[in-house]
Every structure is written in structure tokens, then in C-alpha cells.
C-alpha positions, 0 to 999 in steps of 0.5 A: 768293181768286185769280181769273184771267181768260184771253183767247185769240185764234185762233192767239194767245198766251194772256193771263192776268189774275189778280186778288187779291179778299178776300171779308169780308162786312164790306166788301162788302154787297148792299143790297136794291133793285129794281135787279138790278144794285146794287153792279155794272155793268149790262149795255151800261154797259162800254167796248168790251163784247163780249157773247157766250154762256158756251160751257163751264163746270166745277166741280171739287170734289177729284177730281170735275169738273162741267159745270153747262151740261149737267147739274143740279149739286149737291154737298157741301162743307166750309165751310173747303174751296175748289172751282174754277170755270171758265167761257168766254165767246165774244165776237162779232166786234164790241163793242156799238158795232160796233167791233173794238178791245180792250174788256170783257166783261160777266157777272154772278154773285150770289156774294158780292163781285163786285158783281152785274154786272162789267166785265172788261177784256182782251177782243177780238173772236173770243175765247174769254175764260176766267174761273177761280178758286178759291171757298169759302164766303161769309159771305153765304150764311149761315145757310142750309146750301145755296146756289145760285151764279149766273153769266151773260152777257146770252146764256146762264147756269148755276148750281149748287148747294153743300150746306155741311157743317161743317169737321171737330170740332178737338182730339179727345183721349182719356183712359182710365180703368177700363174706360172712355175719355173724349172731348173735342173742340172745335167746327168752325171757323165754328162761330158760322155753322153750329152743328153739330146733332150729333156721330157717334163712331166707333170700333174696335179697330184704326186705320183701321177704325172704325164708327159707335158713337153719335150725340150732340146739339150737345155736346163730350164723350162716355164710352165704357163698359164697355169692355175693360181691356187693349184699345186703342180707336181713335176719330175724331168727325164734325159733322153738320148737315141737309146732311151730315156733316163730314170726320172729326176727328183720329184718337185711341186709348186703352187702359183699365186698372184699375191693378192689378199683374196683366197682361193674359193671353196669347192662346189657342191652337189655335182651329179653325172648323167648318162645321156648316150653311150658317148656323152655324160652331162655334169652339173654342180652348184657354184661355191658358197664362198668365192674366196673374195674374188669373183669365180671366173671359171672351173677346172674339171678332172676325170677319172677312169681308174676309179679314182686312183687318179685325176687327170685334168679334163679341162683347166679352165671353162673360162665361164661361171656357168655350172654345167658341162657335157663331156663327149667322144667317151668310150662305151662300158667305161665308169667315168668319175669327175670332180670340179674345182672353182677358180677366181684371180687367185687361183683354183680351190679344192675340189668338189665332191666326186660323181661318176657315171658309166656309158652303156656297152653292148655284148653280141654273139651269133652262131648256128645251132647245134641241134637245127642246122641253118638256125642262127641263135642271137645273144646280145645284151645291153649293160648300164642302159640310159634311163627311158631307152629300154630296146635294142635293135637286131638286124641280120643281113644275108650274104646276097645283101638281103636284110632278113631280120630288122627288128626291135627286142628287149635289151636282153636277147637269147633266141633263135633269130633266123633260119637261113635259106640256100637261095641267100647264097655263100658268104657271111651273114652280118648280124648287128645289134644296136642301141640308142642308134649309135652304140653297135656290135657286129658279128660276120658269121660264115653261112653253113653252105659256104662249102658244097654239099656231100652226101654221107651215109650211117646205116645202110642194113638189112635186119634179120626179118628182112626189113631195111634200115636206111639213113645218113647226113648231108654235110653242109645241108640244112634242116627241112631240105628234101632228098630222094632215096633211090634203089637200083636192083641187080639189073639196073632197075629202080625198084623204089624212090622215096622222097624225104625231108631232112631233120635236124643236123640234115639227117635223112632216114627211111625205114623199109618193113619186112612186108614192103622189102619183099616188093622193093627187093624182089630177089637176092644181090646187090642193090645200089642206094642212090640219095640226091641232094634235091636242092643242089642235085648232089648225089652219093652212092652205096651199095646194100647186099640183101639176102632174101630171109630163109623160109625155114630154120633149124636148131643144130644144137642145145641152146637158148632160143635167142642165141644165133649158135643155136640156129647155125649162126643164123638170126634167131626166129623170133618172128616166125612168119606165115609160110615159114617153118621152124624145126627142132630135131630129136635130141636138141633142147631149146630154151626160150628165156623169160625175157624172149617173146616169140610170135609164131604165124608159121609152123614150128615142128619139134621133135626135140624139146622146147623149155619155154620160160618166155612167151610164144604167141601161136597164130600158126602151127606147133607140132611139138615133141617135148615142152617144159613150160613155165612161161606162157603159150597162147594163140588160136591155132594148132598146138601138136604134141604128145600129152605127156610130152608137155610139162607145164608150170606156166600158162598154156591157152592154146588147145593142144591136139594129141596123137594116140596116147596110152597112160601108164602113169598118172598125169595131170592136165593143166592146159586145153587138150583135144582128142581128134577123131580117129585118135585113142586117149587110153587110162590104163587101171591104177593110173589117174588123169587129173583135169585141173581147174581152168583146163579141159579135155574135149574127145572127138575120138575115143576116150578109153577109161580103166583107171580114174578120171578126177575131173576139176575142169571140163570133159567134153565127149563128142566121140565114143567114151568107154568108161570101165574104171571111175569118174570123179567129178569134182568141180568140174563139168561133165558134157556127154553127146555120145 
């Protein structure tokens, strides 16, 4: 054995010491005594001794590496093989005498030949001192087949267990006879230490594909009979002991023969394989045209399930000249290959062509749909179906044992097969897909209702217009089940009860509009919302603090109409209901963006400025201060504003009723204007009132003109008209009734 020691200083070249040792049991014998370090050095007895921990250890067997410092290590090895051991001792900065001189490390082992305690030179301070070598079977391990080797310093240690098995049997030979083959072999090396307890014979009709034929005792020969004359057979042997089997012996082959002048038959022809059921394939072939001069007495059938890589024998001899065979008991979804050899008195001939067929298989998946609580989605598929068998059967059993689905269907299926019922009970649904009455796939699917339902709440809220939305979900509920939603006022009286049907995901939902909310929530306060799952009676409760919306709202600062900050943090009055009043005080400007549409059936009182780029649909009253309009103001009711307070570049279709007005500068009217009874519209000298096309001025009061009226729209007088100026009627109309 070669044994190497490596010592490495930081930033220093590797130093390697190689020792040669002969491990011969007659030379080194450990004596039994109370001294654990007999025939070896005791710790502390080495010159300039550095005692350090073992920081790394590896055992390499073939291509496998083990780490005995980290894990428990046990491996099997033939007693004529070697393994590699390497471990590292990290030395301290000083030896046991407090020096930093070159010195030794100490370690111990129970491995034969080391004298137990070892002083190893070549060490120094702060080194990774590596000890490595190739190790084999030690005679001191005998006769036990399992031995634990130990290695340690005064600080740390490790061990590993080797299960020694026999070396390979030697000199395997095969001698052919008539329908038999005789095998002989020699015992493994070291047979005197480890006599094998058994031998195993492996056989095949092709090289490298042998499988176990038989297990023998501690013998050195075997006769394989009967075998087919003319067929080549391949063998190898292993030796076994209680700790495992040896590596394989050499491989041998032999071909038995009866010694006659006849020859083996030619191969059969036209082999075909046909699947007839999920577990059966039928074979048919044609007898050889040349039987070799001797009648065909049977056929050997080989079957491959690995694509022809190996051809194990299925039937060694049919003992019949019949040219058909049924292979039964097959597994589903496997491609089976076959070949056939004819047998006569000489033996077996070469194999026929190969033929293959695949047995059917069926896959099945079942789950509850994400979209529709309670719907079972079934997906199945039949692969490699039998010709002429083109349907599968689907069955579903409820937890209470009821067969709820029993239907024939196509070979490929992907549908919502069934909606479960709460009355079918808790437990599992059995989903079964069957093909050809024999191939079955089954899934056990836990019911969605195995756990009791729980009523959850999602949105429970009052909106800015006083409407209310309530929704939630029934956990462990089903789609299309009913829930009741009760609303209880602060006085513990029920104001309303709604019954709704759950949608997908067992969701319930109601919307209570602002008009209905006035009856359901007649007062401000805390209301209790009770949701009852009707099929089970399970309830959930929550509360809603409801505040009756104010009937008036006042702007508190300049800003956009749809910004709550404009209204002191209140919800913006996008919809102004009948009886509600929105007030814009003097000195405040409220801007309506183009994206905002206001619906007014109440009253907008403006003493400040409304800058409109959006839409105001007015069916109520607008008492306006200043309006700068580039959007749309429409409606059919009252819009009251000083005439010169409106700057319009958009559209105003709602008639504007003006108060007493004296124009001291020219003004263009682009919308309908009403001068009501008792009100005077005066136009000073040098001032022009322009009535644009599409606009109108309807006077039921007093229209006093000392300047110029330029009319391209409509001038309608139902009151008094005092004209001391000029009226230019362009393309407009004048109607005078007084």
C-alpha cells in the first residue's frame, strides 16, 4: 500500500512525504492488553507534537465519495479491491512544548499496521496536514465480513464501516452437451478467509443481458438442463456472503447440440402482433420454409419491453407446431416486441422478424371548477385504443353511494360532468373511467362541502348618494344556493329582508339604490346586516354605520367640483337630488372639468364663480353668480344669473333668467335670455347688445334701448319696449306684442 502525507503552510508550496508499508498479518500483530496504544505511540510522546482537529475527511470507493465527518458512512467492497482515504489535520500555532519548530502530528487508528498511535513528522504551526492513501482488506479484519475503521487525533475523529464481500469467482467455463450445458468455476481469492455461503448463476440468450437463473450453496459446478439445442446461452456467476454479492465473474457462452446431421430450422416469417384487450396481445406467424431436415416440434417466443434492447425468453418451448400464441396478463400502456424461433430435434433456429403492439392505457383527472363552485370537471383520455372499441364509460358516485353519473362517451373527454348537491352528503366523490370493461382509472375527490359553510363579507358600504352595496361569499358553499340578507335598524327592528341566489364562487350580492335606501335606512345610525345560508342555517353578521345624506352642500374653497376638498371633505355633489341645495359663496371659484357631468334636480345657488368645461343637466334651479362656460348647460327649469356674469364659449340650452341689468359695455348673447316681468334690461348709449344666431332675448318686463341691438337670433317682446337707439335686424327675428 502506498501512503502519502501532505503538509501545507499558508502561501507555501506543498510538501509530500510518501511511505511504503506492507500490511502482512504475520508481521504486525496487535496484542490484547489494557494499554490502548500498545505497539504504538501515546499522545504527547511525539517530538514537537502538534495536536489539532481533523477538519476534513473523504473516502472514495469507485466513483463514489463519502464524508465521514459529516455523515454516517457504510459501503460494500470486494476483498480484493482498494478504497482511497484522505483526511486533514489542522495544526495549532504552537506545539505542546509552546514552540513553533518543525515537528510532528499524532493520530491513532485501528487499521492494521499502524501500531494504533502514530507520530508523523513534517508538521509545523498553522498547517493543513493532509494524510491520504489507498487501503484494502486487512487480514486482521477476518473472519467478520463487516469492520469499522476508526481514525482520530486527541481533538476529533471519524469512522466508517466496510461490508467486505467476496472477490469474483474465477475461471468460469461452460461445456455444451445434448440439451444441457455444464458450468464449472473456481472459488474467489481469499477463499480461506471468506468462504462464500452461496453462488448465483445468471443466464441469457444474448451477451450482457443475463438475469438470475438459480442460487446454489458453496459448490463449484452446475448443469443447466433442459436447454434448447442450437441456441446459444450466456452465463456469469457471483459469490455471496451475508454482506452481499461479489462482482460478476467472467462471461462464458455455449450452444447445446444432439450431434445429428440435421441442422437448426430457418426463422419463421410474417410475425404479426395484435392488441385484443388491455391485457392481451395475439401473435401469428408462418412456419419456416426449411425445417433443417427435422420436423418442427415447437417454438421459442421472446418478448421485449425496452424497445428491443433486450429479449428475455417468454416461452422456452411451446412443444407444439401451432403458429399462434396469446400473451395474457399484460400491463396497460406498454409497447411489447416479439420474435419467434422454430425448434426441431437439433435445437432452436434464428429468430423471426420482430413485431410489436401497444396495450391501451387510460388517464384520468377530476377537479372542482374554479369558475363554478360545485361543478366537477372530468378529463380522461384513452391511448392506443383497440380497433373497433371506440367508447369509454364514465361513472361518478356521490359520498352517500348514489350513482349520479353513468354514461358512455368518446375516447377523449374534457367537460363539466356534474354539479354536486348538498343533499349528497359529506365525503368523497368517486370518479371512474373504464375502457373495454377492464381498463379502469379512478380518482377520489373530496367534496367541497366537507367543511361547514362560513358566511364571509366583502363590501358593505354606503355610497355618497345614500345608496348601499352589500356582497360577500359563502365559504364551502355551492353556486346557485340561496341566502337571505336581513337589515336590522338601531332599534332592533328589521327594515328589509332580501333573498338572493349565489353566483359562481358562492358569491351573494345586493344593491340598494338611494331612493329605496330612504325606506330601508330611515335614520342615521348603526345597522346590523345578517346573512343566512338557507340550506344550512349558518349565519354571518356585520354592521353598517349609515348616515342620511345632507340636503345641502356648500363649497369651502376654490377647487374642482369633483374634489372633496372643495366641499370641506364631503363627497362632491355630482347628483343633486330634488330638495337638495348646493351653494357656492361669493369669492369662491368652482371648476367643472370636462370629464364631469352634473345632474341637477335641486338648486344650485352661486354667489361666486362656476367655471364649466363639463356638463350640467339642469331640471331644477340654478341661481348663478358668475359662470364661465365652455361645456354644456342644459335643462328645462330655472337658471338665474346676471347677464354679464356669464361668459359662454360652449352651449347653454337652459334659459337664463336675469335680474335688473344695465349694460354699460357691449355684450353678446349666445344662449336663451328671459327678462321677467318687473325687471328692466337697459342698454346705454354707445353700447351694443348682440344676439347671436341661435340665441334669444324674451322680454316680459321693460327693454330700454339707448344704444344698439344687433339681432341675428330672436328678439321677442311681451312687455314694454322703449327704443331710443338703433335696432339692426340681421338674419334674426323680431316679434312685438306691445
